[in-house]
Every structure is written in structure tokens, then in C-alpha cells.
N, C-alpha and C positions, 0 to 999 in steps of 0.2 A: 272440326271434328273435336269431341271432349275427349278430355286427359284419359280419362277410362277407356275409350273405344282405341285413341292411340297406342295406349300401353296392351291391349288385348292384340291390337294388329302387330306389334312389335313381337310378341310372343307366338302368334299364330303360326308364322314360318317355321322357326324353330321345332316348334309341336309339332306340326304336320309331318315334317323330316323325319322326328324321333319316331312318330306314329307308323311312316313308311318303312323304317327298317324294323319296327317291332311287329309289323304286319308279315313283313318276309320272314323275319324268325319263326313266328308262327307258322307261316304255311311250309317252311322247309321241317319244322318238328312235326307237324300232321303228317306231313307226306314220307318223312320217315316212319313214323310210326304204322303208317299204310305198308311199306317196304318190309319193315319189321314183322309184321302180323304173319306173312306169310313164312316166316321162318321160324315163326314160335311154335313148338309142339304144345298143344293144348290151347290154342287159341279161342276165344278170350279169356277162360277161366283162369289158366297159368298167371297172366300178368294181374288181372284184376284180382286173384286172391280168393276167389270162390265160384263156385259151377254155376254157371248161369244156364249152360246148354242143355242139360236134362229138362230144364223147367221150360226153356225158351230155345228151341232145337235153331231157330233162324238168327239168333242174336249176333253170332259171328260175321254172317254175311252182312247183315243191318248194320254193325258197326263199322266196316269196311266201307261199304255205301256211303254212311254219314260221314267218314272221314274224307272222302273222294269229294262229296258236296261240300265239306269244309276247307279244301284246298281251292274248289271253283270258289267258293266264297271269300277267300284271301285273295285271290286275284281281282275278282271285281271291287274289293276294297281298295287293294292298290290303285285302279283306275280311278275312284274316286277321290281317293286322296291326293293322285297327281292332277287331277281337274281343279279340285279345291286349292292346290297350291298355286295354280296358274291363275286362279282368280284373286287370290291374296296378292299375288305380284302387282296383278293389275291395279288392284287398291291401294297400293302401297305406292305406285308412280302416279295416282291421282285420276287414273281414267278406268274406273269401271264399268261404266254404262257404254259398253261395247258390244257388238252382235255375237264375238267370240264368247263372252262371258254368258250371254243368254244361251247358247249352244251348249256351253259346258254345264251349266244349270239343268237344263232339259236332259244331257245324257247321265248327269248326277242322278236325276229325279229316276229315269229308266233304271239305274242300275241299283239304286236302292230299294225300287220295287221287285226287282229280281232277287235281290236278298231276301226279301219278305216271301218271296214264293219260294225260295230256296229253304227257309226256316220253317215253311209249312209243310214241303216235301220231307226236311229231316223229322218234324212231327207225325207226318203220316207213316214214315218207315220205322219209327219209334213204337207207333201203335200197332201195326202189324207185327213186329218181331218179337217186343217184348210187352207191351199191356194190350192185348187185344181189345178192343171196342172203347178203349181211353184215349181220347183226342183231345189234345192241348186247347185250352180255351184261346179264342180269336182276341186279338187287339185291334183297336181303332187306331191307335197312336202311328204306327209305322206309316199305315195308310194315308194319315193326315199330313203326315211329313212327306211323302211324295205328291200329295194335292198341294202343299204348301209350295216344293219346289218347283212343279209345274206353273205356279202363279208367280213364283218369283222370277223364273225365267221368261213369262210374259212381259213382266214389268221392265225387266231388264232390257228385253228387245224393243219394247215401245219407248224407255228412256234412250236409247241408242238411235230408234229413228227420229224421236223430237230433237236429239241433238243434231243430228244430220241436217234435217230441215231448219233448224234455226240458223244454223251454220250457211246453208245455201240462201238465205234470206239476208246476211250479213254482207 
């Protein structure tokens, strides 16, 4: 392991733990916003400071739907961070090529895919309630990341299998 990768590994665990806390605070904040939205007179124009409802009558419902999806996204990110933390821990002890890490990477790939699908749903909601006919541009990068995670999961599974085969011959 190079010095740079060792330093990155040493930083990974505290950074991921910080991200878990920040993600939880984010989820609480947007859930609070959702609850608060039901008790505000003039939602959403009053908190935003301008009237959107006359131009876009469904914007209040759309914003609430997007906030709900944001809470769901935060829950998904939490599970990704937990899986990543478990992978980092196996790397720290020197045993990363295990089937559990392959399963973790596979789970992360599915969750990243679900986050991208959530992003597309949110873009669709925004297109319907705010900017009819205007859909956000499609990006290939998240889908390539999902593909890479599935491939990496396969690499880890194959590495674990090869190691088990090698231990069986010794």
C-alpha cells in the first residue's frame, strides 16, 4: 500500500462517520421542513418570499413530494455509508477480498441506482408542477458509476473465490 493510499484509508473512517452524522442532520432538517409546511399559512409562497402558486398551482404539493423523496434519499445514503464503512473496516484489517464486501458493493450499486431513479422522479415532478415540458438533461455519469460498482462487486467476489480456492490447495 502506498503512503497516499494509507493516508486516505486513515481518513476514510472518520470522514464516513462525519458524513453519516451530516446525512442524519440533513434528513431531520428536511423532515422538519415537511412537517412545518403543513402548519404554515401560505405554503410555499410565504417561506420562499414570492408567489409561485398563482403561476404554478401544484407547486406546493410538488415541493412536499420532493421533500418526502429527499427523506427517502437520505435513508438510502445512510445505508450506503454504513456499507462503505464496513468495507473500509475490512481493508483496515487487511482482508478486503471477502464475499461480504462483494455483497456490500452489490448493495451499494443497487442503492446508487435507486438514488439516480429518485433524481429522475424529482426532475419529473419539477417538470410537471413548475416547468411543464422542460425536463432535466440526462447524465450518463451516475449510470456509469452504477455499472462500475457492479463490476467491482464481481471483482471482489472473484477475488474471494480465488483466495478460497488457493487456501484449499495449500
